[in-house]
VMD Tcl script that draws the C-alpha trace (Angstrom):
set ca {
  {-10.35 -82.09 81.01}
  {-6.75 -81.69 81.98}
  {-3.85 -79.62 80.19}
  {-0.59 -81.66 81.25}
  {-0.96 -85.63 82.11}
  {1.59 -85.08 84.95}
  {2.64 -85.59 88.47}
  {-0.50 -83.60 89.37}
  {-2.90 -84.96 86.90}
  {-2.12 -88.53 87.31}
  {-2.11 -88.19 91.14}
  {-5.26 -86.88 91.16}
  {-6.98 -89.16 88.42}
  {-5.64 -92.05 90.20}
  {-6.85 -90.61 93.46}
  {-10.57 -90.36 92.46}
  {-10.23 -93.79 90.75}
  {-8.77 -95.23 94.53}
  {-11.59 -93.60 96.58}
  {-14.04 -95.00 93.58}
  {-12.90 -98.23 94.55}
  {-12.96 -97.38 98.19}
  {-8.90 -98.52 98.78}
  {-8.16 -94.70 99.84}
  {-9.98 -91.70 101.41}
  {-10.27 -88.15 99.76}
  {-8.66 -86.27 102.51}
  {-7.33 -82.82 102.01}
  {-10.88 -82.39 99.80}
  {-13.39 -80.08 101.30}
  {-16.09 -81.27 98.80}
  {-15.80 -84.82 99.94}
  {-14.82 -84.29 103.73}
  {-15.44 -80.91 104.48}
  {-18.61 -80.06 106.46}
  {-20.91 -76.31 106.57}
  {-22.57 -75.11 109.59}
  {-25.95 -73.69 108.47}
  {-27.69 -71.30 110.94}
  {-27.27 -70.92 114.68}
  {-24.58 -72.69 116.51}
  {-27.55 -73.99 118.27}
  {-29.54 -75.08 115.49}
  {-26.73 -78.08 115.05}
  {-27.32 -78.08 111.33}
  {-23.78 -79.20 110.06}
  {-24.24 -81.52 106.59}
  {-21.07 -82.47 104.40}
  {-20.67 -79.95 101.68}
  {-21.39 -82.69 99.34}
  {-24.78 -83.35 100.71}
  {-25.91 -79.77 100.78}
  {-24.84 -78.81 97.35}
  {-25.39 -80.43 94.21}
  {-21.79 -81.60 93.36}
  {-21.35 -84.34 90.56}
  {-20.23 -87.28 91.66}
  {-17.22 -89.12 91.77}
  {-18.66 -91.57 89.67}
  {-20.01 -89.43 86.94}
  {-16.45 -88.01 86.16}
  {-14.52 -88.98 82.80}
  {-10.90 -87.95 82.55}
  {-8.59 -86.62 79.37}
  {-6.11 -83.95 78.24}
  {-2.99 -83.25 76.74}
  {0.27 -84.02 76.90}
  {3.55 -83.33 75.19}
  {4.36 -86.80 76.32}
  {2.18 -89.95 74.54}
  {2.48 -92.21 78.22}
  {-0.89 -93.31 79.11}
  {-2.03 -92.37 82.54}
  {-0.37 -95.74 84.10}
  {2.84 -95.03 82.60}
  {3.12 -91.74 83.33}
  {2.37 -92.07 87.28}
  {4.67 -94.41 87.54}
  {7.66 -92.32 85.98}
  {5.74 -89.46 88.50}
  {6.73 -91.10 91.29}
  {4.20 -89.64 93.85}
  {2.03 -92.82 94.26}
  {3.27 -96.52 95.58}
  {3.21 -99.14 93.19}
  {0.73 -101.25 95.83}
  {-1.74 -98.78 95.03}
  {-1.38 -98.35 91.34}
  {-1.86 -101.88 90.59}
  {-5.15 -101.65 91.69}
  {-6.39 -99.44 89.07}
  {-3.83 -99.82 86.15}
  {-6.23 -100.83 83.55}
  {-8.27 -97.59 84.53}
  {-5.30 -95.38 84.21}
  {-4.15 -97.30 81.33}
  {-6.85 -96.48 79.30}
  {-6.58 -92.90 79.34}
  {-4.08 -91.60 76.72}
  {-3.57 -88.42 76.19}
  {-4.27 -86.60 72.90}
  {-1.24 -84.30 71.55}
  {-0.58 -80.89 72.96}
  {-0.11 -77.45 71.79}
  {3.68 -76.60 73.14}
  {6.24 -74.40 72.44}
  {9.52 -74.59 74.20}
  {9.69 -70.47 74.00}
  {7.38 -70.56 77.07}
  {8.81 -73.85 78.80}
  {12.30 -73.99 78.14}
  {13.52 -76.81 80.12}
  {10.79 -79.43 78.50}
  {10.19 -81.16 75.09}
  {8.30 -83.77 73.95}
  {7.28 -85.52 70.75}
  {3.34 -85.53 71.27}
  {3.09 -81.98 69.96}
  {0.12 -80.36 67.71}
  {0.91 -79.09 64.05}
  {-0.61 -75.98 62.79}
  {-0.12 -73.07 60.28}
  {-0.74 -70.36 63.11}
  {-1.95 -70.21 66.89}
  {-5.81 -69.90 65.66}
  {-5.56 -73.48 63.92}
  {-3.90 -74.80 66.84}
  {-6.89 -73.28 69.04}
  {-9.13 -74.77 66.83}
  {-7.65 -78.51 67.22}
  {-8.23 -78.05 70.61}
  {-11.88 -77.44 69.86}
  {-12.19 -79.77 68.15}
  {-11.06 -82.39 70.75}
  {-12.91 -81.09 73.18}
  {-16.34 -81.67 71.01}
  {-14.82 -85.24 69.84}
  {-13.86 -86.26 74.02}
  {-17.29 -84.76 74.72}
  {-19.27 -86.90 72.31}
  {-17.10 -90.25 72.20}
  {-17.82 -90.15 76.04}
  {-21.71 -89.26 75.75}
  {-20.87 -86.34 78.52}
  {-23.19 -83.61 79.40}
  {-20.43 -81.00 80.72}
  {-16.90 -80.12 80.81}
  {-14.89 -78.62 82.61}
  {-10.86 -77.84 81.72}
  {-8.22 -77.03 84.13}
  {-4.16 -76.15 83.39}
  {-2.15 -78.46 85.28}
  {0.96 -77.96 83.32}
  {4.06 -76.24 83.74}
  {4.81 -72.82 84.53}
  {5.37 -70.58 81.46}
  {8.01 -67.76 81.19}
  {6.64 -64.36 83.11}
  {4.73 -62.28 80.65}
  {3.06 -58.83 80.61}
  {0.16 -58.02 79.37}
  {0.34 -56.24 75.51}
  {-2.34 -54.76 73.27}
  {-2.88 -58.41 71.61}
  {-4.83 -59.05 74.93}
  {-6.76 -56.24 75.41}
  {-10.27 -56.99 73.51}
  {-11.52 -60.68 72.11}
  {-11.19 -59.00 68.33}
  {-7.36 -58.32 68.79}
  {-6.98 -61.49 70.54}
  {-8.33 -63.76 67.42}
  {-5.88 -61.33 65.30}
  {-2.79 -62.47 67.33}
  {-3.76 -65.99 67.07}
  {-3.73 -65.69 63.03}
  {-0.60 -64.20 63.57}
  {0.79 -66.38 65.99}
  {1.87 -63.87 68.37}
  {4.68 -64.25 70.59}
  {2.59 -62.50 73.51}
  {0.24 -65.83 73.18}
  {1.09 -68.71 75.07}
  {0.32 -72.23 74.81}
  {-1.64 -71.63 78.09}
  {-3.87 -68.79 76.17}
  {-4.42 -71.14 73.42}
  {-6.08 -73.55 75.83}
  {-8.15 -71.28 77.81}
  {-9.30 -69.34 74.13}
  {-10.88 -72.75 73.24}
  {-12.30 -73.48 76.23}
  {-14.14 -70.62 76.69}
  {-14.70 -70.57 72.80}
  {-16.73 -73.70 73.64}
  {-18.51 -72.06 76.65}
  {-16.60 -74.45 79.70}
  {-15.21 -73.99 82.91}
  {-11.65 -73.04 83.03}
  {-8.80 -72.84 86.17}
  {-5.57 -71.93 86.18}
  {-3.47 -73.97 88.35}
  {-0.19 -72.71 87.37}
  {0.77 -68.61 87.95}
  {0.80 -68.20 84.12}
  {-0.41 -65.07 82.68}
  {-3.72 -66.83 81.16}
  {-7.33 -66.46 81.29}
  {-6.90 -63.25 83.30}
  {-6.11 -60.36 80.44}
  {-9.27 -58.59 78.71}
  {-9.98 -60.91 76.15}
  {-10.55 -63.87 78.12}
  {-12.27 -62.21 80.70}
  {-14.53 -60.65 78.06}
  {-15.29 -63.92 76.23}
  {-15.52 -65.69 79.95}
  {-18.81 -63.67 80.27}
  {-20.07 -63.54 76.44}
  {-19.89 -67.37 76.53}
  {-21.47 -67.83 80.37}
  {-17.77 -69.75 81.87}
  {-16.64 -69.27 85.07}
  {-13.15 -69.09 85.17}
  {-10.60 -69.30 88.25}
  {-7.13 -69.28 89.29}
  {-4.32 -69.22 89.64}
  {-1.26 -70.87 90.73}
  {-2.89 -73.75 93.25}
  {-1.70 -73.02 96.58}
  {-0.14 -76.29 98.02}
  {3.21 -76.68 100.43}
  {5.03 -73.24 101.44}
  {2.28 -70.52 100.45}
  {-0.28 -72.52 101.97}
  {1.98 -72.32 105.16}
  {2.51 -68.68 104.68}
  {-1.43 -68.09 104.48}
  {-1.69 -69.74 107.67}
  {1.05 -68.16 109.88}
  {0.95 -64.46 108.71}
  {-2.81 -63.57 109.45}
  {-1.96 -64.79 112.58}
  {1.10 -62.83 113.16}
  {-0.64 -59.94 111.80}
  {-3.69 -60.28 114.01}
  {-1.78 -60.16 116.78}
  {0.12 -56.91 115.43}
  {3.30 -59.04 115.87}
  {6.11 -57.12 113.71}
  {7.89 -58.59 110.97}
  {11.38 -57.79 109.64}
  {12.34 -60.70 107.15}
  {10.81 -63.81 106.03}
  {12.98 -65.76 104.16}
  {11.88 -69.22 102.01}
  {13.39 -71.15 100.04}
  {12.59 -74.70 98.65}
  {13.91 -78.03 97.18}
  {12.40 -80.28 94.94}
  {12.91 -82.66 92.14}
  {10.14 -83.49 90.23}
  {9.26 -81.80 86.59}
  {8.06 -78.50 87.61}
  {11.51 -78.21 89.82}
  {13.10 -79.03 86.74}
  {10.93 -75.91 84.78}
  {11.46 -73.42 87.45}
  {15.17 -73.93 87.32}
  {15.10 -71.56 84.39}
  {14.94 -67.84 85.72}
  {12.00 -66.92 83.65}
  {9.43 -69.41 84.73}
  {11.02 -68.94 88.44}
  {10.16 -65.22 88.09}
  {6.67 -66.23 87.12}
  {6.73 -68.44 90.16}
  {8.41 -65.98 92.36}
  {5.70 -62.89 91.57}
  {3.01 -65.52 92.66}
  {4.75 -66.53 95.83}
  {5.94 -62.91 96.61}
  {3.06 -61.18 96.13}
  {1.22 -63.01 99.43}
  {2.53 -61.25 102.33}
  {2.59 -57.77 100.60}
  {-1.56 -58.30 100.56}
  {-2.16 -60.08 104.10}
  {0.39 -57.81 106.29}
  {-1.00 -54.75 104.28}
  {2.37 -52.60 105.41}
  {0.60 -49.34 104.01}
  {-1.87 -49.52 106.93}
  {0.61 -50.43 109.18}
  {4.31 -48.95 108.47}
  {5.93 -49.15 111.88}
  {5.44 -53.44 111.40}
  {5.70 -54.41 107.59}
  {6.49 -51.69 105.72}
  {10.29 -52.73 105.58}
  {10.16 -56.16 105.06}
  {12.62 -58.04 103.50}
  {11.14 -61.23 101.99}
  {13.37 -63.43 99.70}
  {11.89 -66.53 97.86}
  {13.76 -69.35 96.34}
  {13.10 -72.41 94.61}
  {16.13 -75.01 94.20}
  {15.65 -77.81 91.99}
  {16.95 -80.99 93.59}
  {16.70 -84.49 91.60}
  {16.93 -86.77 94.58}
  {13.88 -85.29 96.02}
  {11.53 -85.99 93.14}
  {7.85 -84.83 93.82}
  {8.81 -84.67 97.83}
  {9.42 -80.85 98.18}
  {10.87 -79.52 101.38}
  {10.21 -76.00 102.07}
  {12.08 -73.78 104.68}
  {11.11 -70.35 106.29}
  {13.13 -68.26 108.45}
  {10.63 -65.33 109.76}
  {12.30 -62.61 112.16}
  {9.76 -61.17 114.49}
  {9.17 -58.46 116.44}
  {7.66 -58.08 119.53}
  {6.54 -55.60 122.89}
  {9.05 -53.13 123.27}
  {10.70 -53.97 119.58}
  {12.36 -57.21 121.12}
  {13.28 -59.80 118.41}
  {12.22 -63.27 118.26}
  {12.23 -65.87 115.33}
  {10.16 -68.03 113.89}
  {11.22 -71.77 111.47}
  {8.84 -73.38 109.50}
  {10.51 -76.86 107.97}
  {7.33 -78.35 105.70}
  {8.42 -81.78 104.35}
  {5.26 -82.25 101.80}
  {4.57 -83.83 98.64}
  {3.25 -81.54 96.03}
  {1.64 -83.57 94.25}
  {-0.57 -85.30 97.27}
  {-1.38 -81.69 98.51}
  {-2.48 -80.39 94.89}
  {-4.78 -83.42 93.85}
  {-7.52 -82.66 96.41}
  {-7.43 -78.75 94.57}
  {-8.10 -80.12 91.81}
  {-10.97 -82.64 92.28}
  {-12.53 -79.52 94.49}
  {-12.26 -76.82 92.09}
  {-13.23 -78.86 89.44}
  {-16.72 -80.11 91.27}
  {-17.23 -76.35 92.67}
  {-16.28 -74.76 88.63}
  {-18.96 -77.41 87.46}
  {-21.65 -76.47 89.88}
  {-21.36 -72.87 89.72}
  {-21.73 -73.08 85.79}
  {-25.33 -75.16 86.09}
  {-25.69 -72.18 88.75}
  {-25.31 -69.35 86.01}
  {-22.48 -67.98 87.63}
  {-19.79 -66.47 84.79}
  {-16.83 -65.27 84.83}
  {-14.31 -64.83 87.68}
  {-14.78 -67.26 90.74}
  {-13.51 -64.91 93.09}
  {-14.91 -67.26 95.99}
  {-12.73 -70.11 94.72}
  {-9.86 -67.84 96.00}
  {-9.29 -70.74 98.85}
  {-6.70 -72.77 96.45}
  {-4.72 -70.55 94.77}
  {-1.84 -68.25 95.41}
  {-2.71 -65.58 93.37}
  {-6.41 -65.43 93.22}
  {-7.68 -63.91 90.34}
  {-10.29 -60.98 91.19}
  {-12.03 -58.40 89.54}
  {-10.24 -55.05 88.10}
  {-10.12 -52.25 90.58}
  {-9.74 -54.79 93.57}
  {-6.97 -56.62 95.85}
  {-6.98 -59.82 96.35}
  {-7.94 -61.91 99.32}
  {-4.92 -63.66 100.42}
  {-6.26 -64.61 104.10}
  {-6.93 -68.16 104.20}
  {-9.85 -68.04 106.95}
  {-11.17 -64.84 105.14}
  {-10.92 -67.29 101.60}
  {-13.07 -70.14 103.44}
  {-15.44 -67.36 104.94}
  {-16.07 -66.34 101.18}
  {-16.00 -69.97 100.06}
  {-18.78 -71.02 102.66}
  {-20.68 -67.73 102.27}
  {-21.23 -68.24 98.40}
  {-22.50 -71.74 99.30}
  {-25.06 -70.79 101.75}
  {-26.10 -68.12 99.44}
  {-26.12 -70.24 96.57}
  {-28.52 -72.91 98.62}
  {-30.69 -69.64 99.93}
  {-29.17 -69.79 103.53}
  {-28.67 -67.32 106.01}
  {-25.03 -66.10 105.58}
  {-22.58 -66.43 108.46}
  {-21.23 -62.94 109.66}
  {-19.87 -64.65 113.76}
  {-21.22 -61.85 115.22}
  {-22.26 -64.22 117.51}
  {-25.79 -61.85 118.08}
  {-27.72 -65.33 117.66}
  {-28.24 -65.93 121.48}
  {-30.00 -62.25 121.70}
  {-32.85 -63.35 119.23}
}
mol new
graphics top color blue
foreach p $ca { graphics top sphere $p radius 0.5 }
foreach p [lrange $ca 0 end-1] q [lrange $ca 1 end] { graphics top cylinder $p $q radius 0.2 }
display resetview
């Protein structure tokens, strides 16, 4: 169940349908194309992840969701302009059959969007109950065993925790009085967790990562993960920064700017929504570089992030990075990166993997924060009192070791001692 049937969701749905029909390949999906080493390197055991783990089949997935526009998925995908018309034509009937339910939406939290397909209710608790009814009806009508909800909607305005977020009781009272500290995304997360289903947050919004909803996730056995899909520029950042740090190359400045013209770009043109995204994107370097441990190399790093709305580009995002480096004996160097990427093309396989892994986690009895899924997010959720792990390669090790653990396989430490056994 997808919150928001825009560019990311329709690219994900159309992609799965195309893969089912054998007219495209699931490139970028770890669950579909990734392998995992088991045992010693000399054992030669490297199965596909989907052959090792009890993941749901692509043929068993049914799609539904909510959107503020009432376009069916074929029309929404055509409007998004991500996928070629020739590809969409081959799955048109299946896409046309998916029509959005009316959405919980308030322009206070996303100022640059508005649409007609919006729920009405006396208060936010009533809206949450309407979402819960949607969930139960969708499950019954499609004869489904299990559900997963994932937020693929827009970035909401920057928010901080309040008293309303500190306990389930306080949160539910706040819902009844339509407290301004509860945005639309929290209404969906609450509804999902009350129904005991997994929830993932694909945006940088303050949503499920509050004490009240964490408590509810544990209480009802729901695994949760997020937040903010790691797609373009930040993906590159979490590849490059660990490499520079590993070689102890100093960094004086890192300037990042983006241009994009999709709905996400339009929303982020609002300063309040951009602040939410900026916090997500800027925190990455602080945690990877650890300036408190390496003050001579990274303490005075100037990190600037910009996002510019440029309609002609549509979903074809371009990211520029200028990195001012300091090498041996203080000699300056520069690294420049120009990444011409497709936002939703990079996000769609993340949605697939997160959905399948969360569903598996629920069946494995895992609940609460799934830190092993940090690999997919800019601002990975983590237990309070800990710091998030942003290094892409450590994140991958954590993910694969979790899969090994769940299958009763030996964890891989990469010590290389196997030759001496």
